[in-house]
ROGU-539830 format. One record per residue (C-alpha): residue in three letters; residue number from 1; x, y, z. Coordinates in steps of 0.05 Angstrom, whole numbers, m for minus. Layout:
REM ROGU-539830
Ala,NUM,X,Y,Z
...
REM end
This chain:
REM ROGU-539830
Met,1,997,m610,m1225
Lys,2,1010,m567,m1165
Gly,3,979,m508,m1131
Ala,4,920,m475,m1165
Asp,5,925,m522,m1224
Lys,6,914,m584,m1182
Pro,7,842,m610,m1184
Pro,8,812,m627,m1116
Gly,9,826,m697,m1093
Arg,10,772,m750,m1089
Ile,11,750,m786,m1026
Val,12,731,m859,m1034
Thr,13,698,m902,m981
Phe,14,703,m977,m983
Tyr,15,643,m1006,m947
Ser,16,617,m1076,m932
Tyr,17,554,m1096,m895
Lys,18,586,m1160,m868
Gly,19,657,m1176,m848
Gly,20,702,m1224,m884
Thr,21,691,m1194,m953
Gly,22,764,m1173,m964
Arg,23,747,m1099,m959
Ser,24,811,m1079,m923
Met,25,852,m1120,m972
Ala,26,819,m1082,m1030
Val,27,833,m1014,m997
Ala,28,906,m1029,m986
Asn,29,918,m1057,m1056
Val,30,882,m1001,m1092
Ala,31,919,m949,m1051
Trp,32,986,m981,m1068
Ile,33,970,m984,m1142
Leu,34,949,m910,m1144
Ala,35,1010,m888,m1105
Ser,36,1056,m928,m1151
Thr,37,1034,m885,m1210
Gly,38,1056,m821,m1176
Leu,39,990,m801,m1145
Lys,40,990,m775,m1073
Val,41,947,m822,m1032
Leu,42,922,m823,m960
Val,43,889,m884,m929
Ile,44,846,m879,m866
Asp,45,828,m938,m822
Trp,46,757,m918,m801
Asp,47,739,m988,m776
Leu,48,747,m966,m704
Glu,49,716,m1028,m673
Ala,50,761,m1077,m711
Pro,51,822,m1040,m738
Gly,52,869,m1082,m781
Leu,53,885,m1044,m844
His,54,955,m1029,m817
Arg,55,973,m1102,m825
Tyr,56,979,m1092,m900
Phe,57,1028,m1034,m889
Arg,58,1062,m1061,m827
Pro,59,1129,m1077,m860
Phe,60,1136,m1005,m883
Leu,61,1113,m969,m819
Asp,62,1162,m942,m767
Asp,63,1114,m960,m711
Lys,64,1093,m1028,m736
Glu,65,1045,m1045,m679
Leu,66,1018,m973,m672
Thr,67,1033,m972,m597
Gln,68,1061,m901,m602
Ser,69,1019,m873,m660
Pro,70,955,m834,m646
Gly,71,904,m839,m700
Leu,72,832,m826,m720
Ile,73,797,m836,m653
Asp,74,850,m792,m620
Phe,75,836,m739,m673
Phe,76,762,m738,m654
Val,77,776,m742,m579
Asp,78,823,m682,m585
Phe,79,771,m643,m624
Ala,80,716,m659,m574
Ala,81,760,m638,m515
Ala,82,776,m572,m549
Gly,83,703,m561,m565
Arg,84,683,m565,m493
Val,85,732,m509,m477
Glu,86,737,m465,m539
Arg,87,669,m470,m572
Pro,88,637,m400,m570
Thr,89,566,m392,m545
Glu,90,551,m338,m595
Pro,91,557,m340,m672
Glu,92,625,m316,m697
Ala,93,635,m258,m744
Gly,94,635,m277,m817
Asp,95,709,m262,m829
Thr,96,733,m296,m766
Pro,97,764,m366,m776
Pro,98,720,m418,m742
Trp,99,745,m440,m673
Tyr,100,754,m511,m697
Glu,101,798,m494,m757
Asp,102,862,m512,m719
Tyr,103,834,m581,m705
Thr,104,816,m601,m776
Asp,105,887,m621,m796
Leu,106,882,m697,m799
Leu,107,952,m698,m829
Arg,108,981,m692,m758
Tyr,109,957,m764,m749
Ala,110,983,m790,m816
Tyr,111,1046,m833,m822
Ala,112,1088,m847,m883
Val,113,1089,m916,m914
Asn,114,1163,m921,m926
Trp,115,1176,m956,m992
Ser,116,1225,m944,m1048
Pro,117,1205,m976,m1115
Glu,118,1279,m992,m1126
Pro,119,1316,m1047,m1089
Ser,120,1354,m1030,m1026
Gly,121,1337,m956,m1026
Thr,122,1366,m938,m1094
Thr,123,1327,m890,m1137
Ser,124,1314,m882,m1211
Lys,125,1300,m815,m1245
Asp,126,1245,m848,m1286
Ala,127,1209,m879,m1227
Pro,128,1147,m840,m1204
Lys,129,1151,m813,m1133
Phe,130,1116,m859,m1085
Val,131,1073,m822,m1034
Leu,132,1027,m863,m991
Glu,133,1007,m841,m921
Phe,134,965,m877,m870
Val,135,920,m854,m813
Pro,136,910,m912,m765
Ala,137,847,m923,m724
Gly,138,885,m899,m662
Arg,139,942,m913,m614
Gln,140,936,m986,m595
Gly,141,938,m1000,m521
Pro,142,892,m1005,m460
Gly,143,862,m936,m472
Tyr,144,842,m949,m544
Ala,145,779,m990,m530
Ile,146,757,m939,m477
Asn,147,764,m881,m526
Val,148,723,m917,m580
Ala,149,668,m942,m533
Ser,150,660,m876,m496
Phe,151,661,m827,m554
Asp,152,593,m792,m559
Trp,153,577,m789,m634
Pro,154,508,m757,m625
Ala,155,539,m702,m584
Phe,156,594,m695,m636
Tyr,157,540,m676,m687
Asp,158,488,m642,m645
Lys,159,530,m602,m596
Leu,160,598,m593,m630
Gly,161,576,m583,m702
Gly,162,609,m646,m725
Gly,163,579,m643,m795
Val,164,609,m574,m809
Phe,165,675,m597,m778
Leu,166,679,m658,m824
Glu,167,666,m614,m885
Ala,168,727,m572,m865
Val,169,768,m636,m856
Lys,170,747,m658,m926
Arg,171,770,m592,m956
His,172,839,m601,m925
Leu,173,845,m672,m950
Arg,174,823,m656,m1020
Ala,175,873,m599,m1024
Thr,176,930,m644,m1002
Tyr,177,919,m712,m1034
Asp,178,898,m738,m1102
Tyr,179,859,m795,m1069
Val,180,836,m808,m998
Leu,181,813,m880,m987
Ile,182,771,m897,m926
Asp,183,765,m966,m897
Ser,184,696,m963,m865
Arg,185,669,m1008,m811
Thr,186,615,m1059,m827
Gly,187,541,m1057,m812
Ile,188,500,m996,m793
Ser,189,528,m947,m742
Asp,190,546,m875,m731
Thr,191,616,m884,m759
Ser,192,594,m925,m819
Gly,193,542,m871,m834
Ile,194,596,m818,m834
Cys,195,637,m859,m882
Thr,196,581,m877,m930
Val,197,541,m812,m930
Gln,198,581,m751,m911
Met,199,653,m766,m930
Pro,200,657,m798,m999
Asp,201,654,m778,m1071
Asp,202,656,m851,m1090
Leu,203,627,m910,m1051
Val,204,658,m978,m1066
Val,205,609,m1030,m1039
Cys,206,643,m1096,m1025
Phe,207,598,m1157,m1016
Thr,208,601,m1232,m1022
Leu,209,552,m1269,m1066
Asn,210,502,m1289,m1014
Arg,211,433,m1259,m1002
Gln,212,448,m1230,m933
Ser,213,509,m1193,m957
Ile,214,476,m1168,m1022
Val,215,410,m1145,m991
Gly,216,444,m1113,m930
Ala,217,495,m1075,m971
Ala,218,441,m1051,m1020
Ala,219,399,m1023,m963
Val,220,458,m981,m939
Val,221,471,m957,m1009
Glu,222,398,m938,m1018
Ser,223,400,m898,m953
Ala,224,464,m862,m973
Met,225,438,m846,m1042
Gly,226,374,m817,m1012
Gln,227,415,m770,m968
Arg,228,465,m750,m1021
Arg,229,424,m714,m1074
Arg,230,436,m647,m1105
Ala,231,382,m593,m1106
Thr,232,363,m618,m1175
Gly,233,349,m687,m1147
Glu,234,410,m719,m1180
Pro,235,453,m764,m1136
Ser,236,520,m735,m1115
Leu,237,551,m802,m1097
Thr,238,582,m850,m1147
Val,239,571,m923,m1128
Trp,240,615,m982,m1149
Pro,241,587,m1050,m1128
Val,242,642,m1103,m1125
Pro,243,629,m1177,m1114
Met,244,686,m1203,m1071
Arg,245,715,m1271,m1054
Val,246,679,m1303,m1112
Glu,247,688,m1378,m1114
Leu,248,676,m1410,m1182
Ala,249,651,m1477,m1156
Glu,250,576,m1494,m1156
Lys,251,564,m1458,m1222
Asp,252,488,m1462,m1220
Arg,253,485,m1430,m1152
Leu,254,538,m1380,m1172
Asp,255,497,m1357,m1232
Val,256,435,m1347,m1188
Ala,257,475,m1305,m1139
Arg,258,505,m1264,m1196
Asp,259,436,m1250,m1224
Leu,260,411,m1227,m1156
Ala,261,471,m1181,m1147
Arg,262,462,m1149,m1216
Ala,263,388,m1140,m1208
Thr,264,398,m1108,m1139
Phe,265,455,m1060,m1155
Gln,266,442,m1044,m1229
Lys,267,402,m982,m1213
Tyr,268,461,m951,m1177
Leu,269,504,m953,m1241
Gly,270,467,m895,m1274
His,271,533,m857,m1278
Leu,272,555,m906,m1332
Thr,273,532,m909,m1404
Lys,274,486,m965,m1425
Val,275,544,m1000,m1460
Asp,276,589,m993,m1400
Arg,277,535,m1018,m1353
Ala,278,528,m1081,m1394
Ala,279,603,m1093,m1392
Tyr,280,613,m1073,m1319
Trp,281,595,m1139,m1286
Gly,282,641,m1179,m1330
Arg,283,702,m1147,m1298
Ala,284,676,m1127,m1230
Glu,285,685,m1193,m1193
Val,286,745,m1207,m1148
Ile,287,760,m1282,m1149
Tyr,288,777,m1316,m1084
Tyr,289,851,m1334,m1080
Pro,290,865,m1377,m1018
Tyr,291,937,m1352,m1013
Phe,292,914,m1284,m990
Ala,293,869,m1313,m936
Tyr,294,930,m1332,m893
Glu,295,975,m1271,m897
Glu,296,961,m1196,m899
Val,297,1005,m1188,m960
Leu,298,997,m1139,m1018
Ala,299,984,m1168,m1086
Ser,300,1034,m1118,m1114
Phe,301,1090,m1161,m1084
Ala,302,1058,m1230,m1083
Glu,303,1040,m1230,m1157
Arg,304,1076,m1209,m1220
Arg,305,1049,m1151,m1261
Gly,306,1013,m1168,m1325
Gln,307,979,m1233,m1304
Thr,308,906,m1227,m1322
Asn,309,880,m1283,m1276
Ser,310,906,m1253,m1211
Leu,311,884,m1212,m1152
Leu,312,930,m1156,m1174
Ala,313,894,m1152,m1241
Ser,314,827,m1147,m1206
Met,315,853,m1091,m1162
Glu,316,879,m1054,m1223
Val,317,809,m1058,m1253
Leu,318,779,m1031,m1189
Ala,319,831,m975,m1184
Ser,320,816,m956,m1256
Arg,321,742,m946,m1238
Leu,322,764,m889,m1193
Thr,323,810,m853,m1241
Pro,324,797,m814,m1305
Glu,325,841,m862,m1345
Pro,326,858,m936,m1332
Val,327,917,m947,m1286
Gln,328,965,m1004,m1274
Leu,329,1015,m1018,m1220
Ala,330,1079,m983,m1241
Gln,331,1136,m1025,m1266
Met,332,1176,m1054,m1209
Pro,333,1244,m1088,m1215
Glu,334,1239,m1161,m1198
Gly,335,1290,m1152,m1143
Ala,336,1247,m1098,m1111
Arg,337,1186,m1143,m1115
Arg,338,1222,m1200,m1081
Glu,339,1251,m1153,m1029
Gly,340,1181,m1127,m1013
Leu,341,1150,m1197,m1010
Ala,342,1204,m1220,m962
Arg,343,1183,m1166,m913
Phe,344,1112,m1194,m911
Val,345,1128,m1268,m912
Pro,346,1194,m1286,m879
Pro,347,1226,m1347,m912
Lys,348,1204,m1411,m879
Pro,349,1258,m1454,m849
Ser,350,1280,m1506,m900
Arg,351,1288,m1579,m883
Asp,352,1356,m1610,m885
Ala,353,1372,m1667,m931
Ser,354,1351,m1720,m881
Gly,355,1284,m1687,m869
Ala,356,1301,m1668,m797
Gly,357,1278,m1597,m805
Arg,358,1338,m1552,m788
Pro,359,1343,m1484,m823
Lys,360,1389,m1480,m884
Arg,361,1457,m1447,m875
Ile,362,1492,m1403,m925
Tyr,363,1565,m1386,m910
Val,364,1598,m1325,m940
Ser,365,1674,m1323,m944
Tyr,366,1711,m1261,m968
Ser,367,1775,m1221,m962
Ile,368,1770,m1162,m914
Glu,369,1793,m1115,m970
Asp,370,1730,m1135,m1009
Leu,371,1683,m1119,m951
Thr,372,1650,m1060,m986
Ser,373,1633,m1101,m1048
Val,374,1608,m1160,m1006
Gln,375,1563,m1119,m960
Arg,376,1509,m1107,m1014
Leu,377,1508,m1182,m1030
Val,378,1502,m1202,m957
Gln,379,1448,m1150,m943
Arg,380,1405,m1180,m998
Leu,381,1420,m1251,m976
Ile,382,1397,m1235,m905
Glu,383,1333,m1203,m932
Arg,384,1318,m1266,m971
Phe,385,1344,m1321,m926
Gly,386,1345,m1288,m857
Ser,387,1387,m1319,m803
Ala,388,1408,m1374,m851
Val,389,1466,m1329,m873
Trp,390,1531,m1338,m834
Trp,391,1577,m1281,m850
Asp,392,1643,m1310,m827
Lys,393,1689,m1260,m791
Arg,394,1632,m1212,m777
Ser,395,1593,m1266,m740
Leu,396,1648,m1286,m690
Leu,397,1636,m1269,m617
Pro,398,1691,m1242,m572
Gly,399,1730,m1298,m541
Ala,400,1707,m1351,m591
Asp,401,1756,m1402,m619
Trp,402,1752,m1372,m689
Glu,403,1784,m1431,m725
Ala,404,1736,m1480,m693
Glu,405,1676,m1435,m705
Ile,406,1692,m1425,m778
Thr,407,1709,m1498,m789
Arg,408,1641,m1515,m759
Ala,409,1607,m1464,m804
Phe,410,1641,m1492,m866
Glu,411,1622,m1564,m848
Ser,412,1549,m1548,m833
Ala,413,1538,m1501,m891
Asp,414,1490,m1522,m946
Val,415,1518,m1469,m993
Val,416,1586,m1435,m988
Leu,417,1597,m1370,m1026
Ser,418,1671,m1357,m1035
Cys,419,1680,m1285,m1057
Phe,420,1741,m1266,m1097
Gly,421,1762,m1195,m1113
Ile,422,1826,m1165,m1140
Trp,423,1857,m1168,m1070
Trp,424,1844,m1242,m1057
Asp,425,1908,m1281,m1047
Pro,426,1905,m1356,m1028
Ala,427,1971,m1350,m991
Arg,428,1950,m1291,m950
Glu,429,1879,m1317,m936
Gly,430,1911,m1380,m908
Phe,431,1860,m1416,m865
Phe,432,1798,m1391,m903
Ala,433,1828,m1410,m970
Lys,434,1846,m1479,m944
Glu,435,1776,m1492,m918
Thr,436,1743,m1468,m983
Ile,437,1788,m1510,m1027
Ala,438,1779,m1572,m984
Leu,439,1704,m1565,m987
Ser,440,1705,m1556,m1062
Gln,441,1739,m1625,m1068
Gln,442,1674,m1657,m1045
Pro,443,1631,m1663,m1107
His,444,1565,m1664,m1070
Arg,445,1578,m1599,m1032
His,446,1552,m1533,m1060
Val,447,1611,m1486,m1066
Ile,448,1598,m1424,m1109
Pro,449,1657,m1380,m1128
Val,450,1634,m1307,m1133
Leu,451,1678,m1263,m1176
Leu,452,1672,m1191,m1153
Asp,453,1679,m1131,m1199
Gly,454,1750,m1124,m1225
Ile,455,1770,m1197,m1231
Ser,456,1761,m1240,m1292
Ala,457,1752,m1315,m1292
Glu,458,1820,m1323,m1326
Ser,459,1857,m1282,m1274
Trp,460,1820,m1317,m1217
Ile,461,1838,m1387,m1241
Lys,462,1910,m1365,m1251
Lys,463,1913,m1336,m1181
Leu,464,1887,m1401,m1151
Gly,465,1950,m1437,m1170
Arg,466,1967,m1510,m1160
Gly,467,1926,m1555,m1116
Thr,468,1863,m1515,m1126
Glu,469,1837,m1547,m1190
Ser,470,1774,m1572,m1155
Leu,471,1754,m1500,m1140
Gly,472,1772,m1476,m1209
Arg,473,1724,m1528,m1240
Arg,474,1665,m1498,m1202
Tyr,475,1619,m1454,m1242
Ala,476,1630,m1382,m1218
Ala,477,1580,m1326,m1209
Thr,478,1601,m1255,m1228
Ile,479,1578,m1191,m1194
Gly,480,1596,m1126,m1228
Ser,481,1589,m1057,m1198
Ser,482,1545,m1032,m1255
Thr,483,1499,m1093,m1256
Ile,484,1500,m1111,m1183
Ser,485,1424,m1114,m1174
Glu,486,1413,m1162,m1231
Asp,487,1474,m1203,m1215
Val,488,1455,m1212,m1142
Glu,489,1384,m1232,m1159
Arg,490,1411,m1283,m1210
Leu,491,1457,m1312,m1156
Ile,492,1400,m1316,m1105
Ala,493,1357,m1353,m1156
Gly,494,1414,m1402,m1166
Ile,495,1420,m1413,m1091
Glu,496,1346,m1426,m1085
Arg,497,1351,m1479,m1139
Leu,498,1409,m1512,m1104
Leu,499,1372,m1513,m1038
Ala,500,1312,m1543,m1072
Thr,501,1353,m1603,m1092
Thr,502,1372,m1617,m1020
Ala,503,1313,m1588,m983
Pro,504,1250,m1624,m1005
Ser,505,1183,m1595,m985
Ile,506,1142,m1623,m928
Pro,507,1123,m1694,m948
Ser,508,1053,m1706,m973
Asp,509,1057,m1777,m946
Pro,510,1085,m1780,m874
Glu,511,1090,m1856,m880
Asp,512,1136,m1849,m941
Pro,513,1167,m1780,m933
Gln,514,1214,m1782,m994
Lys,515,1156,m1795,m1042
Gly,516,1146,m1738,m1090
Gln,517,1206,m1700,m1063
Trp,518,1257,m1715,m1117
Gly,519,1221,m1707,m1182
Gly,520,1185,m1774,m1184
Ala,521,1229,m1806,m1239
Pro,522,1284,m1858,m1230
Ser,523,1320,m1833,m1292
Arg,524,1340,m1763,m1312
Asn,525,1399,m1727,m1345
Gly,526,1429,m1793,m1368
Arg,527,1428,m1823,m1298
Leu,528,1390,m1883,m1271
Leu,529,1370,m1901,m1200
Asp,530,1357,m1976,m1195
Ala,531,1352,m2030,m1142
Ser,532,1358,m2105,m1133
Val,533,1321,m2141,m1076
Arg,534,1331,m2210,m1047
Glu,535,1307,m2243,m984
Ile,536,1363,m2260,m935
Ser,537,1323,m2286,m875
Glu,538,1252,m2292,m854
Gly,539,1223,m2222,m860
Trp,540,1287,m2186,m880
Phe,541,1314,m2167,m948
Glu,542,1380,m2144,m977
Val,543,1369,m2084,m1022
Thr,544,1424,m2057,m1066
Leu,545,1413,m1987,m1092
Thr,546,1454,m1963,m1152
Val,547,1461,m1898,m1190
Ser,548,1496,m1904,m1257
Ala,549,1503,m1871,m1324
Met,550,1452,m1892,m1377
Pro,551,1476,m1913,m1446
Gly,552,1497,m1850,m1483
Gly,553,1500,m1809,m1420
Ala,554,1562,m1774,m1393
Ser,555,1606,m1814,m1346
Leu,556,1585,m1810,m1273
Asp,557,1637,m1789,m1221
Gly,558,1641,m1755,m1154
Ala,559,1590,m1777,m1103
Val,560,1516,m1793,m1097
Val,561,1473,m1775,m1037
Phe,562,1419,m1826,m1022
His,563,1357,m1804,m983
Leu,564,1324,m1861,m946
His,565,1267,m1874,m898
Pro,566,1277,m1840,m830
Thr,567,1275,m1908,m795
Cys,568,1341,m1926,m828
Thr,569,1403,m1921,m784
Glu,570,1430,m1867,m831
Pro,571,1372,m1834,m867
Thr,572,1421,m1797,m912
Lys,573,1481,m1834,m940
Thr,574,1536,m1806,m985
Ile,575,1569,m1857,m1030
Asp,576,1630,m1844,m1074
Val,577,1625,m1866,m1146
Lys,578,1670,m1925,m1165
Asp,579,1678,m1949,m1236
Gly,580,1620,m1905,m1257
Val,581,1570,m1932,m1205
Ala,582,1549,m1909,m1136
Arg,583,1527,m1971,m1098
Leu,584,1492,m1975,m1030
Ala,585,1473,m2042,m997
Leu,586,1420,m2042,m942
Asn,587,1382,m2093,m900
Leu,588,1309,m2073,m900
Trp,589,1244,m2099,m872
Gly,590,1198,m2066,m923
Ser,591,1194,m2019,m983
Phe,592,1194,m1943,m987
Thr,593,1213,m1888,m1035
Val,594,1287,m1872,m1045
Gly,595,1314,m1805,m1069
Ala,596,1384,m1795,m1098
Val,597,1423,m1732,m1115
Ala,598,1480,m1737,m1166
Asp,599,1524,m1691,m1207
Gly,600,1538,m1644,m1149
Gly,601,1464,m1629,m1140
Gly,602,1448,m1623,m1214
Thr,603,1409,m1688,m1219
Thr,604,1354,m1714,m1173
Leu,605,1324,m1784,m1179
Glu,606,1267,m1820,m1145
Leu,607,1249,m1894,m1140
Asp,608,1188,m1924,m1105
Leu,609,1210,m1993,m1084
Ser,610,1138,m2016,m1075
Gln,611,1121,m2009,m1149
Asn,612,1168,m2060,m1180
Leu,613,1128,m2125,m1188
Ser,614,1192,m2165,m1194
Tyr,615,1208,m2152,m1121
Pro,616,1180,m2201,m1068
Glu,617,1107,m2187,m1052
Leu,618,1120,m2187,m977
Phe,619,1173,m2133,m986
Arg,620,1129,m2090,m1031
Asn,621,1068,m2092,m986
Arg,622,1103,m2071,m922
REM end
């Protein structure tokens, strides 16, 4: 609704008596959920002493560190400065606009949170318009602390008519936004009093389940309720107590704390029916999820919609308390969710196959005529994998030996994407085609043909011609112009799976780093990793590792990559399959876990040499 039909917006303060409750996290998540449904939302960081709400919106702000963006404290400082000059000494005529009217526009200090619910800036007619704006605590810099510490709040009220001024500010905000969410500071202070008493229609009280937090928060609520009563004596403030960071361990103690919280806050739920009051506490708690303790990341991106046991679901319940009807985060394409999450949590550098820790490398080869089609793919790859993407010709520096640079990129790449469009010609592409085809002849290398819109698999294989059979046998990905978003996300998911087979996670056992990295089983997909051990001299053993096809399994060919202990001369060893077996002989001092990758990355095997009782005891125990 617009204009005269639009009901006034609601102002909601999120308050906590103690820090560390997750209050700012709740403000940010509820704001995002409301905005996703098409509501116009403003968020204000009123925690002037410890501002941090912007961290949840940082990826979508133009001034990410707020070094150039004046905010709330600047708004009050500007008003106070004007008041010392313009405030009349005599009462104004009734029809004359108050002197402070020009200073009530807080929107001058509001900044857009730039987000499109569709991937890469595309839009959908059915998607609700996303309007979320943010007023920071103030311009961050040397002067910020001085402004906060020196602002005279008693004079603001007593000499400048701050109470009347704030009522005018509230009228402007209600006329402009559907919801205004305030992140209040903790404890008891002038600013927290403004947030809990004067500003809100709803007061969301965030507390942890300990006596200090419960009793302290309840005292502030009692004070606010006493000051916010209508002439009839009815309260004009709606209170929503929310237990935060609830840990489910120590059930007996948890139940005692729950009982205390309910007994303390129950009297403030008089705005609910008896039935609703009884059901309220069953859905009010926000469970502690450790993941969100380490990154200021929105649950809208970190979690999938529809999961009941999630932070996002708890935030949807909280948001629904504030709205006439229940609300949910609007549907978001999976590609958009991943794109948003990548802005918060940059991909961590993957380990290489030997465990040395270098970032993964993804090489993209293409014909210059297909540049337009490839750009969208590369943009999304960079968003997901960052600097791991090496975009061949575009990445060459002036004066570089381009053949040497590209050969080096091919050889060091963990995944090669060879893009083929209608213009691709192996004869004309020359050097690039030769490198791609040569790499595809190595069974353990990840070469993915990418067929761009306009070329079929049949025409592509025909165009390859003689001598390129190895590339033609590779499973090809297809990217069509009408399904590009889905196709690109499918390809990225495939790349992630390939990298997972050659990029094990950080080892849980530093003494045996391959353990648990390759699936934990010596047999899979009709393949078997086995070993024979014999003593060859005092303290040394000859170990022969083999990977072969199990009875009934498909024949094994190509090459197998063995992953050994880092003390070995070659921690990663590639062995060609001969007569259906990949065989590696080693001289070892003691046992460890071996990983093996076969079938071009499609099969991972793991064998702990210390667990076979038929091996010599001395070998097993070292």
